[in-house]
N, C-alpha and C positions, 0 to 999 in steps of 0.2 A: 621644325624645319629650320636649320641653322641659317643665319644670315651672315654672308661673308662680308667682312668689313673691307672697304677699299679706301685707300688714302688719296690725296690729290697728287697730281703730277709733280708739283713743286716739293712735296714732302718726299717723294721717291728721289728727286734730284738732290735734295739737301742730305738726306740720311743714306742714300744708296739703296740699291735694289734689295740686297740681302737683309739689311736692318729693317727696312720698311715691310718686307715680306714676313721677317721674324715678328715684328710688332703686330702685324695683321694676324698672324697665326696665334699669337699670345691672346689678342682680343677675342679671336674665335674660341680658344681654349677656355678663356674666362667665361665667355657667354655660355658655352656648353656646359660648364661646371655649374653656373647659376641656374641653367635650365634644369639640370639633373637635380639639383638641390631643390628647386622649386617643385618639381615633379614628385620627389620623395615627401616633401612637406605636404603637398596636396593629397597624396595618397594616405599619409598618416592622418591628416585631419579628416579625410573621408572615412577611414577606418574608425576613428573615434566618433564621428558622426553617426556611422552605421551602428555602432555598439549602443550609443545613447537612443537612437531610434528603435532598435530592438527592444531595449529596456522599456522605453515608453509604450511601445505597442503591447509588451507583455502586461504592464501595469494596466493599460487601458482595457485589454482583454480580460483581466482579472476583476476590474471594476464592472464590466459589462456582464460577466458571469454572475457576479455577486447581485447586480440589479435584477437580472433575469430570474435568479433564484428567489429573490424577494417577491417579485412580481408573481412568479409561479406559486409561492406560498400564499400570498394574498388571494390570488385567484382560487386556490384550493380552499382556502378559508371561506371565501364568499360562496362557493359552490356548495360547500358543506351546509352553510346556514340556509341557503336557498333549498337544498334537498330536505333539511329539517322542516322548513316552513311548508313545502309541498306535502311532505308526509303528514304533517299536522292538518293541513286543509283537507287532504284526502280522507283522514280518519274522521274529521268533522262531516265530510260528505257521506261517508259510509253510515255514520250514526243517524243522519238525517234520512238517508235511504231506507235504513231499517225501520225507522219511525213511520215513514210513508207507507212502506210495504205492510207494516202491521195495521195501519189505519185503513188501507184498502182491503187486506185479506181477512181481517177480523170480522167486519160486518158481513163479508161474503160467506165465510165459514158459519157464522150465526144463521144466516138466511138459509144455507144449505142444510144445516142441522135442523132447523125449524121445519123446513120442507120435508125432510126425511121423517122427522117425528110425526108431522101431520099425515104423511102417507101411511106410516105404520099404525097410527091411531085409527085411521079410516079403515084400513084393512082388518084390523082386530075387532072393529064394530060389527062387522057383518057375520 
């Protein structure tokens, strides 16, 4: 919004109306030129800032991607180690279960066989 320069009444009386108006017009033209130059300079500075901001955001995005990839790899490694540990413990549990099953079923099978043998021997004696 341009500001129109106005001069005092004495200035108009000394220089005259035409010269004072011409001086006011010149001041306003200089003001408009400076404003346009300042606007252009601000737009250039904003464009440079925008380019730097985009560059820094791209760098930040790349760093975050790298960090997430490293975190993902670390998580995969730990999950693989946990899976291996779990498989090892399950194998040990299976071995213990087989031992307990043998310890339970072996005497039962022996007792069943002995009972069957006893019944057959009794039947053959008659």
